[in-house]
C-alpha positions as CSV (number, residue, x, y, z in Angstrom):
1,M,0.1,0.1,-0.2
2,D,1.4,3.3,-1.1
3,S,1.7,5.9,1.8
4,P,-0.3,9.0,1.0
5,D,1.3,12.6,-0.3
6,F,1.5,14.9,2.4
7,P,2.5,18.4,1.4
8,P,6.0,19.5,1.8
9,P,6.8,21.3,5.5
10,L,7.4,24.7,3.4
11,L,4.1,24.5,2.0
12,L,2.4,24.0,5.3
13,L,4.4,26.8,6.6
14,S,2.6,29.2,4.0
15,L,-0.5,28.2,4.4
16,F,-0.4,28.4,8.2
17,L,1.3,32.0,7.8
18,S,-2.0,33.0,5.4
19,L,-4.6,31.9,7.8
20,A,-2.8,33.7,10.6
21,L,-3.0,36.8,8.6
22,T,-6.3,36.4,7.2
23,L,-7.9,36.2,10.6
24,S,-6.0,38.7,12.1
25,A,-7.1,41.3,9.4
26,A,-10.4,39.8,9.9
27,Y,-10.5,40.3,13.7
28,S,-8.2,43.6,14.1
29,P,-9.9,46.4,15.8
30,T,-11.1,49.4,13.5
31,P,-8.5,52.1,14.0
32,P,-9.3,55.0,16.5
33,P,-10.7,58.0,15.2
34,P,-8.3,61.2,14.8
35,N,-7.4,63.3,17.8
36,D,-8.6,66.7,17.3
37,T,-7.6,68.1,20.7
38,H,-4.2,66.5,19.8
39,T,-4.2,68.7,16.6
40,L,-5.5,71.7,18.0
41,T,-2.8,71.5,21.1
42,L,-0.2,71.0,18.3
43,F,-1.8,74.1,16.5
44,R,-1.6,76.4,19.8
45,L,1.8,75.7,20.3
46,Q,3.0,77.0,17.4
47,A,0.2,80.2,16.7
48,D,0.2,80.8,20.7
49,T,3.6,80.9,21.7
50,H,2.8,82.6,25.2
51,A,-0.4,80.9,26.1
52,A,-1.8,84.2,26.6
53,L,-4.3,84.4,23.7
54,L,-6.1,81.2,24.2
55,P,-6.1,81.2,28.0
56,N,-8.9,78.2,27.9
57,W,-7.6,75.7,25.5
58,T,-6.8,73.2,28.3
59,G,-8.0,69.7,29.5
60,H,-8.0,66.7,27.4
61,D,-10.6,66.9,25.3
62,A,-11.5,70.1,23.5
63,C,-15.0,69.6,22.9
64,R,-16.0,68.8,26.5
65,S,-14.2,71.7,27.9
66,S,-15.7,74.0,25.4
67,W,-12.4,75.5,23.8
68,F,-12.7,79.2,23.1
69,G,-14.0,79.5,19.2
70,V,-14.2,75.6,18.7
71,R,-17.2,73.8,18.0
72,C,-17.8,70.1,17.6
73,S,-20.4,67.5,16.1
74,P,-22.2,65.5,18.8
75,S,-19.4,62.7,17.6
76,G,-16.7,65.0,19.3
77,R,-15.3,65.8,16.0
78,V,-14.1,69.6,15.5
79,T,-16.4,71.1,13.1
80,A,-15.7,74.8,13.4
81,L,-12.7,76.9,14.7
82,V,-13.5,81.0,14.7
83,L,-10.6,82.7,15.8
84,P,-10.1,86.1,14.1
85,S,-7.9,89.0,15.1
86,L,-5.8,87.3,17.8
87,S,-2.2,87.5,16.5
88,L,-1.7,84.0,16.2
89,R,1.3,83.2,14.3
90,G,2.8,80.3,12.6
91,P,1.9,78.0,9.6
92,L,-1.5,76.1,8.8
93,D,0.2,72.6,8.7
94,P,-1.3,71.4,12.5
95,L,-4.8,71.8,11.1
96,S,-4.6,69.7,8.2
97,P,-5.9,66.3,10.1
98,L,-9.0,68.3,10.8
99,D,-11.2,66.3,8.2
100,Q,-14.6,67.2,9.9
101,L,-14.1,71.1,9.6
102,R,-16.9,72.9,8.0
103,L,-15.9,76.4,9.0
104,L,-12.4,77.8,9.5
105,D,-12.2,81.5,10.5
106,L,-8.7,82.6,11.0
107,S,-8.7,85.9,9.2
108,G,-6.8,89.0,10.8
109,N,-3.9,87.2,12.6
110,R,-0.4,86.8,11.6
111,L,-0.5,83.3,10.4
112,N,2.5,82.6,7.3
113,G,3.0,79.7,5.1
114,T,1.0,78.1,2.7
115,I,-2.5,77.2,2.5
116,S,-1.8,73.4,0.9
117,P,-2.3,71.9,4.4
118,L,-6.2,72.9,4.1
119,T,-6.8,70.9,1.5
120,N,-7.0,67.9,3.0
121,C,-10.2,69.6,5.1
122,T,-12.4,67.9,2.3
123,N,-15.7,69.0,4.1
124,L,-15.0,72.7,4.3
125,K,-17.7,75.1,3.4
126,L,-16.2,78.4,4.8
127,L,-13.0,79.5,4.3
128,Y,-11.7,83.0,5.6
129,L,-8.2,83.5,5.8
130,S,-7.7,87.3,5.1
131,G,-5.5,89.8,6.8
132,N,-2.9,87.2,7.6
133,D,0.7,86.8,5.7
134,L,0.4,84.1,4.0
135,S,2.6,83.5,0.6
136,S,3.5,81.0,-1.8
137,N,0.5,80.2,-4.5
138,I,-2.9,79.0,-4.5
139,P,-2.3,75.2,-4.9
140,A,-4.2,73.0,-7.6
141,E,-5.4,70.8,-4.8
142,V,-7.8,73.6,-3.8
143,S,-10.2,71.6,-6.2
144,S,-10.8,69.0,-3.5
145,L,-12.7,71.7,-1.7
146,R,-15.7,70.5,-3.4
147,R,-18.3,71.7,-0.4
148,L,-16.7,75.3,-0.4
149,L,-19.1,77.9,-0.4
150,R,-16.9,81.0,0.5
151,L,-13.3,81.1,0.2
152,D,-11.6,84.4,1.2
153,L,-7.8,84.6,0.7
154,S,-7.9,88.4,0.3
155,D,-4.8,90.6,1.9
156,N,-2.2,88.6,2.0
157,N,0.7,87.7,0.2
158,I,0.0,85.2,-2.3
159,H,1.5,85.0,-5.7
160,G,1.8,82.8,-8.8
161,P,-1.5,82.4,-11.1
162,I,-5.0,81.6,-10.3
163,P,-5.1,77.9,-10.8
164,G,-8.0,77.0,-12.9
165,D,-8.8,74.1,-10.7
166,I,-10.6,76.5,-8.8
167,G,-13.3,76.3,-11.5
168,S,-14.6,72.8,-10.1
169,L,-15.7,74.3,-7.0
170,I,-19.2,74.5,-8.5
171,R,-21.0,75.2,-5.4
172,L,-18.6,78.6,-4.4
173,L,-20.7,81.9,-3.8
174,T,-18.1,83.7,-2.9
175,L,-14.2,84.4,-4.0
176,R,-12.4,87.1,-2.8
177,L,-8.6,86.9,-3.6
178,Q,-7.7,90.8,-3.6
179,N,-4.8,92.6,-2.3
180,N,-2.5,90.2,-3.0
181,L,0.6,89.4,-5.7
182,L,-1.4,87.3,-8.4
183,S,-0.1,87.3,-11.6
184,G,-0.8,86.1,-14.7
185,E,-4.4,85.7,-16.7
186,V,-8.1,85.7,-15.4
187,P,-9.4,82.2,-15.7
188,D,-12.8,82.3,-17.4
189,F,-15.2,80.6,-14.8
190,S,-18.2,82.1,-15.7
191,A,-19.4,78.5,-17.2
192,S,-18.3,76.5,-14.3
193,L,-19.1,78.6,-11.2
194,I,-22.5,79.5,-12.1
195,N,-23.4,79.9,-8.3
196,L,-20.7,82.4,-8.1
197,K,-22.5,85.6,-6.7
198,E,-19.3,88.0,-5.5
199,L,-15.8,88.0,-6.9
200,N,-13.1,90.4,-6.0
201,L,-9.6,90.2,-7.8
202,T,-8.7,94.0,-7.3
203,N,-5.1,95.2,-6.4
204,N,-3.1,92.1,-7.9
205,E,-0.6,92.0,-10.8
206,L,-2.7,90.0,-13.0
207,F,-2.3,90.9,-17.0
208,G,-3.9,90.1,-20.3
209,Q,-7.8,90.3,-21.4
210,I,-10.6,89.6,-18.8
211,P,-12.9,87.2,-20.4
212,E,-16.0,88.8,-21.6
213,P,-18.5,86.6,-19.5
214,M,-16.7,87.4,-16.6
215,M,-16.6,91.4,-17.0
216,K,-20.2,91.0,-18.1
217,K,-21.2,89.1,-15.0
218,F,-18.7,90.9,-12.4
219,G,-18.2,94.5,-13.8
220,E,-14.9,96.3,-14.1
221,K,-14.9,96.9,-10.0
222,S,-14.0,93.0,-9.4
223,F,-10.8,93.8,-11.7
224,S,-9.6,97.2,-10.8
225,G,-5.9,98.0,-9.5
226,N,-4.5,95.3,-12.0
227,A,-2.6,97.6,-14.4
228,G,-2.0,94.6,-17.1
229,L,-5.5,94.0,-17.5
230,C,-7.5,95.0,-20.8
231,G,-11.2,94.5,-22.1
232,A,-14.0,96.6,-22.4
233,S,-14.2,100.6,-21.4
234,P,-13.1,101.7,-18.9
235,L,-10.1,99.4,-19.1
236,P,-7.7,99.8,-22.1
237,A,-8.2,98.1,-25.2
238,C,-6.5,95.1,-26.0
239,S,-4.0,94.2,-28.7
240,L,-2.7,91.1,-30.5
241,V,0.5,92.4,-29.0
242,G,-0.8,92.4,-25.6
243,S,-1.7,88.5,-25.9
244,P,1.1,86.5,-24.3
245,P,3.2,85.0,-27.3
246,P,2.2,81.3,-28.6
247,I,4.2,78.2,-27.2
248,E,6.7,77.3,-29.4
249,T,9.5,74.3,-29.5
250,V,12.9,76.2,-29.6
251,P,16.5,74.4,-30.3
252,S,18.5,73.8,-27.2
253,N,21.1,76.3,-28.5
254,P,20.5,79.6,-26.9
255,S,22.3,81.3,-29.9
256,S,19.6,80.3,-32.0
257,M,16.4,80.9,-30.0
258,P,14.2,83.6,-31.4
259,V,13.6,86.7,-30.0
260,T,10.5,87.5,-28.9
261,N,8.9,90.8,-27.5
262,I,6.3,90.8,-25.2
263,I,4.5,93.7,-25.1
264,R,1.4,93.9,-22.6
265,P,-1.4,96.5,-22.7
266,G,0.1,100.1,-21.6
267,Q,3.6,99.2,-23.1
268,K,4.7,101.2,-25.8
269,H,5.5,99.6,-29.4
270,P,9.4,99.3,-30.1
271,K,10.1,101.6,-32.8
272,S,12.9,101.6,-35.2
273,G,15.0,104.3,-35.7
274,L,18.0,106.7,-34.2
275,G,20.4,104.4,-32.3
276,P,21.2,104.8,-28.7
277,G,24.3,106.8,-29.5
278,S,22.2,109.4,-31.4
279,I,19.8,109.5,-28.5
280,A,22.2,110.1,-26.2
281,A,23.8,112.6,-27.8
282,I,20.6,114.6,-28.1
283,V,19.7,114.3,-24.8
284,L,22.9,115.4,-23.7
285,A,22.9,118.7,-26.1
286,N,19.1,119.5,-24.5
287,C,20.6,119.1,-21.0
288,V,23.7,121.3,-21.7
289,A,21.1,123.9,-23.1
290,L,18.9,124.0,-20.6
291,L,21.3,124.4,-17.8
292,V,23.0,127.4,-19.7
293,V,19.2,128.7,-20.0
294,T,18.7,128.2,-16.3
295,S,21.9,129.9,-15.2
296,F,21.3,132.9,-16.7
297,I,17.8,133.2,-15.4
298,V,19.0,132.5,-11.7
299,A,21.7,135.1,-12.2
300,Y,19.2,137.6,-13.5
301,C,16.7,137.0,-10.3
302,Y,19.6,137.3,-7.8
303,S,20.9,140.3,-9.2
304,R,17.5,142.0,-9.1
305,D,16.8,140.7,-5.6
306,S,20.1,142.1,-4.4
307,G,19.3,145.3,-5.9
308,G,16.4,145.7,-3.9
309,S,15.5,147.5,-0.7
310,H,17.9,145.4,2.2
311,S,15.9,147.3,4.9
312,K,12.8,144.8,4.1
313,E,14.7,141.4,4.4
314,G,14.0,141.2,8.3
315,S,10.4,141.9,7.9
316,E,10.1,139.6,4.9
317,G,12.3,136.8,6.2
318,K,9.7,136.9,9.3
319,R,6.6,136.9,6.8
320,R,8.1,134.0,5.2
321,S,9.1,132.1,8.3
322,S,5.3,132.7,9.5
323,S,3.9,131.7,6.1
324,V,5.8,128.1,5.7
325,S,4.7,127.6,9.8
326,E,1.3,128.4,9.1
327,R,0.6,127.4,5.8
328,R,-2.6,124.9,5.4
329,V,-2.3,121.6,3.4
330,Y,-5.6,122.2,2.8
331,A,-8.1,125.2,2.4
332,N,-11.6,124.8,2.2
333,N,-12.7,122.7,-0.6
334,A,-10.3,124.2,-2.9
335,G,-7.8,121.7,-2.8
336,P,-4.5,122.1,-1.2
337,V,-2.5,125.7,-1.1
338,D,1.2,125.0,-1.6
339,S,3.6,127.9,-0.2
340,D,6.9,129.0,-0.8
341,G,9.9,128.8,1.7
342,T,9.8,125.0,1.6
343,D,13.1,123.3,1.8
344,V,13.4,121.3,-1.8
345,T,15.3,118.8,0.4
346,D,12.1,118.3,2.3
347,R,9.9,117.7,-0.7
348,S,10.2,113.9,0.3
349,K,7.9,111.2,-1.1
350,L,4.8,109.3,0.6
351,V,6.2,106.4,2.8
352,F,4.0,103.6,1.9
353,F,4.0,100.5,4.4
354,E,2.6,98.3,1.6
355,R,3.2,98.3,-2.1
356,K,-0.8,98.1,-2.5
357,N,-2.9,101.0,-3.5
358,K,0.2,103.6,-3.8
359,F,0.0,107.0,-5.2
360,E,1.8,110.2,-5.6
361,L,2.1,113.0,-3.0
362,E,1.2,115.5,-6.0
363,D,-2.0,113.1,-6.6
364,L,-2.7,113.8,-2.5
365,L,-1.8,117.9,-3.0
366,R,-4.3,117.8,-5.9
367,A,-7.0,116.1,-3.7
368,S,-10.5,118.0,-3.2
369,A,-10.2,118.5,0.6
370,E,-12.6,118.7,3.5
371,M,-11.6,119.2,7.0
372,L,-13.3,116.7,9.4
373,G,-12.1,117.7,12.8
374,K,-9.5,118.8,15.1
375,G,-8.0,116.5,17.6
376,S,-5.3,116.5,20.3
377,L,-2.3,116.3,17.8
378,G,-3.9,117.9,14.8
379,T,-6.2,118.3,12.2
380,V,-8.1,115.5,10.0
381,Y,-9.0,116.2,6.4
382,K,-11.2,113.8,4.3
383,A,-9.3,113.8,0.9
384,V,-10.7,112.7,-2.8
385,L,-8.0,111.3,-4.9
386,D,-8.5,111.8,-8.8
387,D,-9.2,107.9,-9.4
388,G,-12.3,108.5,-6.9
389,S,-10.6,106.7,-3.6
390,T,-11.1,108.3,-0.5
391,V,-8.4,108.6,2.3
392,A,-7.9,110.6,5.6
393,V,-5.2,112.9,6.4
394,K,-4.1,113.8,9.5
395,R,-1.6,116.8,9.6
396,L,0.3,116.9,12.8
397,K,1.2,120.0,14.5
398,D,2.8,118.9,17.6
399,A,5.3,116.9,16.2
400,N,7.4,119.8,14.5
401,P,10.4,119.4,16.9
402,C,10.8,115.6,15.8
403,A,14.0,114.6,14.0
404,R,13.7,112.7,10.5
405,E,15.4,109.9,11.8
406,E,13.3,109.5,14.9
407,F,10.2,110.2,13.3
408,E,10.7,107.3,10.9
409,R,11.4,105.2,13.6
410,Y,8.1,105.8,15.7
411,M,6.5,105.3,12.1
412,D,8.0,101.7,11.6
413,V,6.5,100.9,15.1
414,I,3.1,102.3,14.0
415,G,3.1,101.1,10.6
416,R,3.6,97.4,11.2
417,V,0.5,97.2,13.6
418,K,-1.6,94.5,11.7
419,H,-5.1,93.9,13.5
420,L,-8.6,94.1,12.4
421,N,-9.5,96.3,15.4
422,V,-6.6,98.6,15.3
423,A,-6.6,101.5,12.6
424,K,-3.4,100.7,10.3
425,L,-1.5,103.8,9.1
426,R,-1.4,103.6,5.5
427,A,1.8,106.2,4.7
428,Y,3.7,109.1,5.8
429,Y,5.0,112.2,4.7
430,Y,8.0,113.9,6.2
431,A,9.4,117.4,6.0
432,R,10.8,120.0,8.3
433,E,7.4,122.0,8.6
434,E,5.0,119.7,7.6
435,K,4.2,116.2,8.9
436,L,1.1,113.8,7.3
437,L,-0.2,110.5,8.2
438,V,-2.3,108.8,5.7
439,Y,-5.3,106.5,6.3
440,D,-8.1,104.8,4.9
441,Y,-11.4,106.9,5.2
442,L,-13.9,105.4,7.6
443,P,-17.2,106.8,7.0
444,N,-19.1,105.4,10.0
445,G,-17.9,108.0,12.6
446,S,-16.7,107.1,16.0
447,L,-18.3,105.8,19.2
448,H,-18.7,109.1,20.9
449,S,-21.0,110.3,18.1
450,L,-23.2,107.0,18.5
451,L,-23.3,107.4,21.9
452,H,-24.0,111.1,22.4
453,G,-25.0,112.6,19.2
454,N,-28.5,113.8,18.6
455,R,-29.8,112.7,21.7
456,G,-33.9,113.0,22.1
457,P,-36.9,112.7,20.3
458,G,-36.1,111.3,16.9
459,R,-32.8,109.8,17.9
460,I,-32.1,106.0,16.8
461,P,-30.8,104.6,19.7
462,L,-27.4,102.4,19.8
463,D,-28.5,99.3,21.0
464,W,-27.1,97.0,23.3
465,T,-25.8,94.5,20.8
466,T,-24.0,97.0,19.0
467,R,-22.6,98.3,22.0
468,I,-21.1,95.2,23.6
469,S,-19.8,94.5,19.8
470,L,-17.9,97.5,19.8
471,V,-16.5,97.4,23.5
472,L,-15.1,93.7,22.6
473,G,-13.7,95.0,19.2
474,A,-11.9,97.8,21.1
475,A,-11.2,95.3,24.2
476,R,-9.7,93.0,21.3
477,G,-7.5,95.8,19.6
478,L,-6.1,97.1,22.9
479,A,-5.1,93.8,24.4
480,W,-3.3,93.0,20.9
481,I,-1.3,96.5,21.2
482,H,-0.4,95.4,24.6
483,E,0.7,91.9,23.9
484,E,2.5,92.8,20.5
485,Y,4.7,95.3,22.7
486,S,4.9,93.6,26.5
487,D,8.5,93.8,26.0
488,T,9.0,97.7,25.4
489,K,5.6,98.2,27.1
490,I,4.2,100.9,24.7
491,P,1.2,101.8,25.5
492,H,-2.0,103.6,23.6
493,G,-2.2,106.4,25.3
494,N,-5.0,108.0,24.4
495,I,-8.1,105.9,24.7
496,K,-11.1,107.1,24.7
497,S,-14.3,107.3,22.6
498,S,-13.8,109.6,19.6
499,N,-10.9,107.5,19.0
500,V,-12.8,104.3,18.7
501,L,-14.1,104.5,15.2
502,L,-16.3,102.3,12.8
503,D,-15.2,100.5,9.5
504,K,-17.7,100.2,7.0
505,N,-18.9,97.0,8.3
506,G,-19.7,98.5,12.0
507,A,-16.2,96.8,13.5
508,A,-14.4,99.0,15.8
509,C,-11.1,100.2,15.2
510,I,-8.9,102.1,17.8
511,S,-7.3,104.7,16.0
512,D,-4.1,107.3,17.2
513,F,-2.0,104.2,18.4
514,G,1.7,105.3,18.9
515,L,1.2,109.2,18.1
516,S,2.0,109.4,21.6
517,L,5.6,108.8,21.1
518,L,5.8,111.9,19.2
519,L,5.6,113.8,22.2
520,N,7.4,114.1,25.5
521,P,6.1,111.6,28.1
522,A,5.4,114.8,30.7
523,H,3.8,116.7,27.6
524,A,1.7,113.8,26.6
525,I,-0.2,113.1,29.7
526,A,-1.3,117.1,29.1
527,R,-2.0,117.3,25.2
528,L,-3.7,113.8,25.2
529,G,-7.2,114.0,25.6
530,G,-7.7,110.3,26.5
531,Y,-9.2,109.1,30.0
532,R,-6.6,109.5,32.8
533,A,-5.5,107.3,35.7
534,P,-5.3,109.0,38.9
535,E,-1.7,107.8,39.2
536,Q,-1.0,109.6,36.4
537,A,-1.4,112.7,38.3
538,E,2.1,112.0,40.0
539,T,4.1,109.8,37.6
540,K,3.3,112.4,34.4
541,R,3.7,109.1,32.1
542,L,1.8,107.1,30.0
543,S,1.7,102.9,30.7
544,Q,-0.6,100.1,29.4
545,M,-2.4,99.5,32.9
546,A,-3.1,103.6,32.5
547,D,-4.5,101.9,29.3
548,V,-6.5,99.5,30.7
549,Y,-8.0,102.4,33.4
550,S,-9.0,104.5,30.4
551,F,-10.8,101.7,28.9
552,G,-12.8,101.0,31.7
553,V,-13.8,104.5,32.0
554,L,-14.9,104.2,28.3
555,L,-16.8,101.1,29.3
556,L,-18.4,103.1,31.7
557,E,-19.5,105.9,29.1
558,V,-21.2,103.0,26.7
559,L,-22.8,101.9,30.3
560,T,-24.4,105.1,31.3
561,G,-24.9,106.8,28.0
562,R,-22.9,110.0,29.6
563,A,-19.6,111.4,28.5
564,P,-17.3,111.4,31.5
565,S,-17.7,115.1,32.1
566,Q,-21.8,114.8,32.3
567,F,-23.4,113.0,35.4
568,P,-25.7,114.2,38.0
569,S,-24.9,113.9,41.6
570,P,-26.1,110.7,43.7
571,A,-27.0,113.1,46.3
572,R,-29.4,115.4,44.3
573,P,-32.9,114.6,42.1
574,R,-32.2,113.4,38.6
575,G,-31.1,116.2,36.1
576,E,-29.9,118.6,38.5
577,E,-25.7,119.3,38.2
578,E,-23.7,118.8,40.9
579,E,-22.0,121.9,42.3
580,Q,-18.5,120.2,42.5
581,A,-18.2,117.5,39.6
582,L,-17.1,114.2,40.2
583,D,-15.2,111.6,37.7
584,L,-17.5,109.0,35.9
585,P,-15.9,106.2,38.0
586,K,-16.3,107.9,41.3
587,W,-20.0,108.9,40.4
588,V,-21.0,105.2,39.2
589,R,-19.1,103.6,42.5
590,S,-21.4,106.5,44.6
591,V,-24.7,105.1,43.0
592,V,-23.8,101.8,43.4
593,K,-22.9,102.0,46.6
594,E,-26.2,103.7,47.7
595,E,-27.9,100.5,45.9
596,W,-29.5,102.8,43.0
597,T,-27.5,100.9,40.5
598,A,-30.5,100.8,37.8
599,E,-29.8,104.6,38.1
600,V,-26.5,104.0,36.6
601,F,-27.7,102.7,33.3
602,D,-28.4,104.6,30.1
603,Q,-32.3,104.6,29.6
604,E,-31.8,103.8,26.2
605,L,-30.8,100.5,27.4
606,L,-33.5,99.9,29.9
607,R,-36.2,99.2,27.1
608,Y,-34.7,95.9,26.6
609,K,-35.5,93.0,27.9
610,N,-33.7,90.1,29.7
611,I,-30.2,91.7,29.5
612,E,-30.0,93.0,33.4
613,E,-27.6,90.5,34.3
614,E,-25.2,91.1,31.1
615,L,-25.6,94.8,32.2
616,V,-24.6,94.0,35.7
617,S,-21.7,91.8,34.8
618,M,-20.7,94.4,32.0
619,L,-20.6,96.9,34.9
620,H,-18.4,94.6,37.1
621,V,-15.7,94.6,34.3
622,G,-15.7,98.3,33.9
623,L,-15.2,99.1,38.1
624,A,-12.3,96.2,37.8
625,C,-11.1,98.2,35.4
626,V,-11.0,101.9,37.2
627,V,-9.6,100.6,40.5
628,A,-7.2,103.2,42.1
629,Q,-4.6,100.8,42.4
630,P,-2.5,100.0,38.9
631,E,-1.3,96.7,40.1
632,K,-4.6,95.5,41.0
633,R,-6.3,95.9,37.6
634,P,-6.8,93.2,35.2
635,T,-4.6,92.7,32.0
636,M,-6.4,93.9,28.7
637,A,-6.3,90.1,27.8
638,E,-8.3,89.4,31.1
639,V,-10.5,92.1,30.2
640,V,-11.3,90.4,26.6
641,K,-11.9,87.1,28.5
642,M,-14.4,88.9,30.8
643,I,-16.1,90.2,28.1
644,E,-16.5,87.1,25.9
645,D,-17.4,85.1,28.7
646,I,-20.7,87.4,29.3
647,R,-21.0,87.0,25.4
648,V,-21.1,83.6,24.8
649,E,-22.9,82.6,28.5
650,Q,-25.9,85.0,27.4
651,S,-26.1,85.3,23.8
652,P,-23.8,82.3,22.0
653,L,-23.1,82.2,18.6
654,G,-26.2,80.5,16.5
655,E,-25.3,76.7,15.7
656,D,-27.6,76.7,12.9
657,Y,-26.1,79.5,10.7
658,D,-26.9,79.9,7.2
659,E,-24.1,79.0,5.0
660,S,-25.2,80.4,1.7
661,R,-26.5,83.6,2.8
662,N,-25.0,84.8,6.3
663,S,-21.9,87.2,6.5
664,L,-18.6,86.1,5.6
665,S,-18.2,85.6,9.3
666,P,-20.1,84.5,12.4
667,S,-17.9,86.5,14.6
668,L,-18.9,89.1,16.6
669,A,-16.8,91.9,15.2
670,T,-17.0,91.4,11.3
671,T,-14.0,90.1,10.0
672,E,-15.1,90.8,6.4
673,D,-12.7,93.3,5.3
674,G,-9.3,95.0,6.7
675,L,-10.0,97.9,8.8
676,T,-7.9,100.9,9.0
677,G,-8.9,104.3,10.9
678,Y,-7.6,107.5,11.7
């Protein structure tokens, strides 16, 4: 009987290992879900190095611990991250694992790097990254964000072409790429992005012809500020020579490569004619002739003046000096008035802090102007330039002794400020007898005018929600200043309601930051009109803790509806003036001490229901800021946190926002556009 054939040992071993691997794969547990808390922690370690901007980001679970700005799904995945205007720094790379993210609002920070890491977040619907320092280009992988409704990458340093892959984002409603360094031609998205309602490509370096369907749908305003673009009027007409040259195959030998002149719109055609040597000879001859004529004219004028009466030199010199020091840059609405006596070396150019939206000093001097008012450091004018844009110009009157080097150093401190709740200096001009600061014009006035203007019948009261929004925006701006300059302890020095301006969307901007640097510290206390802390009577110095006191007075002003110099005595009937005035904090304390707390609040606020707890909580914040001892006052970062806690507790952000119609950001202070003021 033959023995059975058994498989060789090696084959048995292979079958065993295969079966083991199969069983292992079949019964292996499912991998754990991504740890979003760990992801956010890594982001915070890079973006908030001092652990001061996100103080409640502690604990082992971001969702259960209700981290600030974080919203989660019932399953514990992060679906929204809303952290605008916090001065966060660093790259976006740590956020790449947040694949369940629907909303990301990091506008108005100082984030850098590229947006490529976010292309992994394929569930994103709302992406707001405006006002950062992002660079590189827009990756083609942006097409993976197929659920995207709104994309805002404006006010960054993004360069390169606009990728045609954006055309695959068929749900897109808003595309904002303005104020970058984008180049190349404008892609035609008209057929693919049929839902696109808003397109802004202004102030880039785009060139070529705008696709006719795009121009027809969005208009010239969506493409302005790109000198190389052409198309229908009012843009320059396009020509064949303005089109990019066709792609052609050239031999590898550089000497045999064809010479191609690429002429973009606005450039002149090359002309044949005189050679370089002939042109140089003609120019040189003209220059010599002009020099000779100029010399004769100067000699004649000098001899005529020297032959005149020398007895008038003293009085004429005084009058000339007076006219220089008293000359006005703008005379009513008739435009600028220049004067004789300006040193040619002082005719410096405007110094801009960004490459975008530049103009010449002559453009500013030609602008029609209107005086808006006089502040503690100078007069502010509204100037309308020839291109229709409007700027605010502050003509400084108290900084004339400041030397150029010192002045420019202070301007650098002010000019590098980048926060949506701090007015941004756009440009400055220095001359010995003239110093100008240029800001974007903000048409919505100040918190002071909204609080105190036109009180009485027919006035539209400033509602509670708007007041707390403006206060929170101002607090965030001041907290950012204190954090940014924590080492040098540079204060604002002039906090008051007239220096809280409103941008076109109604968000608060603190203006006049840094101007106190132009004055002697002792003089600054006397000349600046901000609300003064009690210790300043002795120290004669500005400080960040004095800023906290001033902000507390501002908060009490918002709650009471009374300017710091307008309030009745608590010991007298309402409406009867006190013989000896108290300051606003003392008046509020005295009323609260007498348990007449309801008498403190603005009558316009008492008509709102169910806000009593919010009013009292906000009053406690204001009183904490105005304690007499500077060391017992909270920091501005702590003040921001206290105000945010009141808002989050009483009026949380809605969970079911309308993604297709709501504003660009659900944050309390609108982060839609960059904020600047004066």
